[in-house]
C-alpha positions in Angstrom: 9.1 18.3 22.4 10.6 18.1 18.9 11.0 21.7 19.0 13.1 21.4 22.2 15.0 18.5 20.8 16.2 20.4 17.8 16.4 24.1 19.6 20.4 24.1 19.8 20.9 22.9 15.9 21.8 25.1 13.3 19.6 25.6 10.6 21.3 23.2 8.2 21.3 20.6 10.9 17.9 20.8 11.7 17.2 20.3 8.0 18.4 16.7 8.4 15.7 16.2 10.6 12.9 17.0 8.2 9.8 15.0 8.2 8.8 13.1 4.6 5.8 15.5 4.0 8.4 18.3 4.2 10.8 16.9 1.8 7.8 16.1 -0.8 6.8 19.7 -0.3 10.2 21.0 -1.1 10.6 18.8 -4.2 7.5 19.8 -5.6 8.5 23.3 -5.3 11.9 23.2 -6.5 10.1 21.1 -9.8 7.7 24.2 -10.1 10.8 26.7 -9.9 13.0 24.6 -12.2 10.4 24.9 -15.1 9.9 28.6 -14.2 13.9 29.2 -14.4 14.2 27.1 -17.7 11.7 29.2 -19.6 13.5 32.4 -18.4 16.6 31.0 -19.1 15.9 29.4 -22.6 14.0 32.5 -23.8 17.2 34.4 -23.1 19.6 31.9 -24.6 17.3 31.6 -27.8 16.8 35.2 -27.9 20.3 36.6 -27.7 21.9 33.7 -30.1 19.3 34.5 -32.7 19.7 38.5 -32.6 23.4 38.4 -32.3 24.1 35.7 -35.0 21.9 37.3 -37.3 24.1 40.6 -36.7 27.3 38.9 -37.2 26.1 37.5 -40.5 24.7 40.9 -41.9 28.2 42.2 -40.6 30.7 39.6 -42.7 28.4 39.6 -45.7 27.8 43.5 -46.6 31.4 44.9 -46.7 31.8 48.0 -45.2 28.1 48.4 -45.1 27.9 45.5 -42.7 30.8 46.4 -40.1 28.8 50.0 -40.0 25.9 48.2 -39.1 28.1 46.4 -36.6 29.7 49.5 -35.2 26.4 51.2 -34.7 25.0 48.3 -33.0 27.9 48.2 -30.3 27.7 51.6 -29.9 23.8 51.9 -29.7 23.7 48.9 -27.3 26.3 50.4 -25.1 24.4 53.7 -24.9 21.0 51.9 -23.9 22.3 49.9 -21.1 24.1 52.6 -19.8 21.1 54.8 -19.7 19.4 51.6 -18.0 22.0 51.1 -15.5 21.7 54.8 -14.5 18.0 54.7 -13.7 17.2 54.0 -10.0 17.5 50.3 -8.9 19.2 49.2 -12.3 22.9 49.4 -11.0 22.8 45.6 -9.6 21.9 44.6 -13.5 25.2 45.9 -14.8 28.5 43.6 -15.2 28.6 40.1 -15.1 26.2 39.8 -11.9 28.0 36.8 -10.5 29.0 39.0 -7.2 25.6 40.5 -6.9 24.3 36.4 -6.8 26.6 35.2 -4.3 26.7 38.1 -1.8 22.5 37.9 -2.0 23.0 34.0 -1.8 25.1 34.3 1.5 22.4 36.9 3.2 21.3 35.2 6.3 18.2 35.1 8.6 17.5 36.9 11.6 18.4 34.2 14.6 17.8 36.5 17.4 14.1 36.1 16.9 11.9 32.7 17.9 10.2 33.0 14.3 13.1 34.2 12.2 12.1 36.5 9.1 14.5 36.9 6.0 16.7 39.5 5.8 17.0 39.0 2.0 14.5 42.0 1.3 15.9 43.1 -2.0 13.0 42.6 -5.0 14.2 39.3 -6.4 11.8 39.2 -9.3 12.6 42.7 -10.4 16.2 41.8 -10.3 15.8 38.8 -12.6 13.6 40.8 -14.9 16.4 43.7 -15.1 19.1 41.4 -15.7 17.4 39.4 -18.4 17.1 42.9 -20.3 20.6 44.0 -19.9 22.2 40.5 -20.9 19.7 40.5 -23.9 20.9 44.3 -24.9 24.6 43.4 -24.2 24.8 40.2 -26.3 22.2 41.0 -29.2 24.1 44.2 -29.7 27.6 42.2 -30.1 29.1 42.4 -27.0 31.6 39.7 -25.9 30.8 37.8 -22.9 28.9 34.4 -21.7 25.6 33.8 -20.6 26.3 31.8 -17.4 27.1 34.6 -14.9 24.0 36.7 -15.6 21.9 33.3 -15.8 23.2 32.7 -12.3 22.0 35.9 -11.4 18.6 35.3 -12.7 18.1 32.1 -11.3 19.1 33.0 -7.6 16.7 35.9 -7.8 14.1 33.7 -9.0 14.9 31.0 -6.4 14.8 33.8 -3.8 11.5 35.0 -5.0 9.9 31.9 -5.1 11.1 31.3 -1.1 9.1 34.5 -0.3 6.0 33.7 -2.6 6.1 30.2 -0.5 6.6 31.9 2.7 9.6 29.9 3.4 10.5 30.3 6.9 13.8 28.9 7.1 17.5 29.6 5.6 17.9 26.2 4.6 14.8 26.4 2.4 15.4 29.8 1.0 19.1 28.5 0.0 17.7 25.4 -1.3 15.6 27.2 -4.0 18.4 29.7 -4.6 20.9 26.7 -5.5 18.7 24.7 -7.4 17.6 27.4 -9.3 21.3 28.3 -10.1 21.7 24.9 -11.1 18.7 24.8 -13.3 19.6 27.8 -15.1 23.3 26.6 -15.8 22.0 23.3 -16.8 19.6 25.4 -19.5 22.9 26.5 -21.0 25.4 23.7 -20.8 23.1 20.8 -21.4 24.9 19.1 -18.6 23.2 18.4 -15.4 25.9 17.1 -13.2 28.2 20.1 -14.1 25.5 22.4 -13.5 24.7 21.1 -10.0 28.7 21.3 -9.0 29.2 24.4 -10.5 26.6 25.6 -8.4 27.6 24.2 -5.2 31.3 25.0 -5.8 30.6 28.9 -6.9 28.2 29.2 -3.6 30.4 27.1 -1.3 34.1 27.0 -2.4 35.7 24.3 -1.0 32.9 21.9 0.4 29.7 20.5 -0.8 26.4 20.6 1.4 24.9 17.3 0.2 21.3 18.1 0.6 21.2 21.2 -1.2 23.5 19.3 -3.9 20.6 16.5 -4.2 18.3 19.3 -4.7 20.5 21.1 -7.4 21.0 17.9 -9.1 17.4 17.3 -9.4 16.6 21.0 -10.9 19.4 20.7 -13.3 18.0 17.1 -14.5 14.6 18.8 -14.8 15.9 21.7 -17.0 18.3 19.2 -19.1 15.0 16.8 -20.0 13.2 20.1 -20.9 15.8 21.0 -23.1 15.8 18.2 -25.1 11.9 17.6 -25.3 11.8 21.4 -26.7 14.9 22.0 -28.5 16.1 18.4 -29.3 19.4 17.0 -28.1 22.0 19.9 -29.0 25.5 19.0 -27.3 27.6 22.0 -26.4 30.8 20.9 -28.5 31.8 17.8 -30.3 35.1 16.7 -30.3 36.6 13.8 -32.4 37.0 10.3 -30.7 40.1 9.6 -29.0 41.4 6.2 -27.6 41.2 5.4 -24.0 45.0 5.2 -23.7 47.3 8.2 -23.6 51.1 8.1 -23.8 53.2 9.3 -21.3 54.5 12.2 -23.5 50.6 13.4 -23.8 50.4 13.4 -19.9 53.5 15.3 -19.6 52.7 18.0 -22.2 49.1 18.4 -21.1 50.2 18.9 -17.0 53.1 21.4 -18.7 50.3 23.4 -20.9 48.5 23.9 -17.8 51.6 25.3 -15.9 52.5 27.5 -18.6 49.3 28.3 -20.3 46.3 28.4 -17.7 47.7 30.5 -14.9 49.2 33.0 -17.4 45.8 33.3 -19.1 44.3 33.8 -15.7 47.0 36.6 -14.4 46.5 38.0 -18.5 42.8 38.5 -18.3 42.8 39.8 -14.9 45.1 42.5 -15.9 43.2 43.0 -19.0 40.0 43.6 -16.8 41.9 46.2 -14.5 43.4 48.4 -17.5 39.6 47.9 -19.4 38.0 49.1 -16.4 40.6 52.1 -15.9 40.4 53.0 -19.5 36.4 53.0 -19.3 36.5 55.1 -15.9 38.1 58.1 -17.8 34.8 59.2 -19.3 31.8 60.0 -17.6 29.6 56.9 -16.4 26.5 57.9 -18.7 29.6 57.2 -21.4 30.8 54.1 -20.0 28.8 51.9 -22.2 29.5 53.9 -25.6 33.0 54.1 -24.5 33.2 50.3 -24.2 31.2 49.9 -27.4 33.6 51.8 -29.1 36.8 50.0 -27.8 35.3 46.7 -28.9 34.6 48.0 -32.5 38.1 49.5 -32.9 39.4 45.9 -31.8 37.0 43.9 -34.1 38.0 46.7 -36.9 41.7 46.1 -36.3 41.4 41.9 -36.8 39.0 42.1 -39.4 40.2 44.5 -41.7 44.2 44.0 -40.5 44.2 40.0 -40.4 41.0 39.1 -42.0 39.7 37.6 -38.7 36.0 37.2 -38.7 34.1 39.4 -35.7 32.2 36.2 -34.4 35.8 34.9 -32.9 36.1 37.9 -30.4 32.5 38.7 -29.9 29.3 37.2 -28.5 29.7 33.9 -26.8 32.5 32.2 -28.3 31.0 28.8 -28.9 31.5 29.2 -32.8 35.5 29.3 -32.1 35.8 26.1 -29.7 33.3 24.4 -32.2 35.9 25.1 -35.1 38.9 24.4 -33.2 37.4 20.9 -32.4 37.0 20.4 -36.1 40.5 21.1 -37.1 39.6 24.0 -39.3 42.2 25.1 -41.3 41.5 28.7 -41.4 41.6 28.9 -37.6 44.2 26.4 -36.8 47.1 28.8 -37.7 49.4 30.0 -34.6 49.2 33.8 -35.3 45.6 33.7 -35.9 45.0 31.9 -32.9 47.2 34.5 -30.7 45.3 37.3 -32.3 42.0 35.6 -31.6 43.3 35.0 -27.7 44.1 38.6 -27.2 41.3 40.2 -28.9 38.7 38.1 -27.4 40.2 39.2 -23.7 40.0 43.0 -25.0 36.4 42.8 -26.3 35.2 40.7 -23.0 37.1 43.2 -20.4 35.7 46.0 -22.5 32.1 44.4 -22.5 32.0 43.7 -18.9 33.8 46.5 -17.5 31.7 49.3 -19.4 28.7 47.9 -17.6 27.8 45.2 -20.1 25.8 42.5 -18.7 27.8 39.3 -19.7 29.9 36.2 -17.8 33.5 35.1 -18.1 32.6 31.2 -18.2 32.2 30.9 -21.6 35.1 33.2 -22.7 37.2 31.7 -20.3 36.7 28.1 -22.1 37.8 30.4 -25.4 40.7 31.4 -23.7 41.6 28.1 -22.5 40.7 26.2 -25.6 42.8 28.6 -27.8 45.6 28.5 -25.9 45.4 24.6 -25.8 45.1 24.6 -29.4 48.1 27.0 -30.0 50.4 24.9 -27.8 49.5 22.0 -30.2 49.9 23.7 -33.1 53.4 24.8 -32.3 54.7 21.6 -31.0 53.3 20.1 -34.2 55.2 22.8 -36.4 58.5 21.5 -34.8 57.7 17.6 -35.0 59.9 17.0 -32.0 57.0 15.2 -30.4 55.5 13.7 -33.7 51.9 14.7 -34.5 49.9 15.6 -31.3 46.2 15.4 -31.2 45.1 19.1 -31.1 41.5 18.2 -29.5 43.2 16.7 -26.6 45.2 20.4 -25.9 41.9 22.1 -26.4 39.8 20.2 -24.2 42.3 20.3 -21.4 43.2 23.9 -21.8 39.0 24.7 -21.2 38.9 22.6 -18.2 42.2 24.1 -16.5 41.0 27.8 -18.0 37.7 27.4 -16.2 40.0 26.5 -12.9 42.2 29.3 -12.9 39.9 31.8 -13.9 36.8 30.7 -11.9 38.3 27.9 -9.5 35.5 25.3 -10.0 38.0 22.3 -10.2 35.2 19.6 -10.0 32.7 21.1 -12.3 35.3 21.6 -14.8 36.2 18.0 -14.8 32.5 17.0 -15.0 32.0 19.4 -18.1 35.0 17.2 -19.8 33.1 14.1 -18.8 29.6 15.1 -19.9 30.5 17.1 -23.0 33.6 15.4 -24.3 33.5 12.0 -23.0 35.4 9.9 -20.9 38.2 9.2 -22.7 39.2 13.2 -22.7 39.1 12.9 -18.8 42.5 11.9 -17.6 44.6 14.5 -19.3 41.8 17.0 -18.4 41.9 15.8 -14.6 45.7 16.1 -14.6 45.6 19.6 -15.8 42.9 20.7 -13.3 44.5 19.4 -10.5 48.1 21.2 -11.4 46.0 24.6 -12.2 44.3 24.4 -8.9 47.4 24.1 -7.1 48.9 27.0 -9.0 45.9 29.4 -9.0 44.3 28.8 -5.6 44.3 32.3 -4.8 43.7 33.6 -8.2 39.8 32.9 -8.2 37.9 36.1 -9.6 34.8 35.5 -7.8 35.7 36.1 -4.1 32.4 36.1 -2.4 31.9 32.4 -2.0 32.6 30.9 1.4 33.6 28.0 2.9 32.5 28.3 6.4 
């Protein structure tokens, strides 16, 4: 009788009528999945950070010999990942992987059968393992990019594999595990559970929130947040100086103008750099794409290091160090031409790394683009003295949020990130900047596979 009653309902609608036993079972399985995702993503983050930091320390403290070691790592890492990607079944481990994850997420079930079976037939756990390895090679060898997009791929694949192991028989349950896995993975990196759940939902569904899945995503994100704090202790992603709750009209106006004049051009500029990097890398044979990308990155680093004295860590790796120095007001980095050089250099190294097959994401680089751009605007305005001395941190934080909207298209997650990481006093200008940026860059989102219907 019950099956007849719900026969004409869609899979998501039928999920609203789940029994308490079904809900309890899914909650327990999401919890177990979250622990597994945390183990995979935390180990990748730790391994990539430790090896890349050791490489950067060696390169900056040993003169020419240090640069030769960095040069060899970039080229060697590029060759190794190209060799892996050329192997059968490894192509989906190249690039940032977000498009692969979103495409897999939106694979549906065959609804024509009375007992539907999943059309998602890719070996999910194998994809997670391949992505883990290529991401480690890319970032440990000095490549430029973030961990979040590879982690989304790893987590989505683990969620899909988990659904298969648990013999899930509904599209709703499969996607619940996939979305919960993504949220768990991103929360592991950002240490911001609400942001992670919103990010997963916005990336997957764009302009709508499926609340039942969102709740499971929140649950998964909190679990990994607790595990992070228990095992590694509380480690904030970024620390900004305290700011008063009240902003002047000038600060609001300048923040909005900064979003208009900086975030949109940064998104366009990065899109152009990505296109040109791809065209440049494709001039050589596919087997040499990694080596060509590594060589290009090494040349950019050499020009900035030996020509301008800018440390390689500002244009390589994941980029958190640059934002941390900006927020701390480090006098060595808060110089307009240094910020401009870092912005251009980071775009080039990120584009070359990803377009040459490197497994790295653009969320953290986007934060760097926005933060550096915001810091550059504040520095130039403070040099003129027309508006008095502006708080650089406000512009850095607003730049980070608006750049995430411009490049990736996640306004709610960007605002939540500011509130969770930097605190509520930074919320109002960030909200204004994100709103303005979203309207201006609505059709510029990098990831096209998300859907709203």
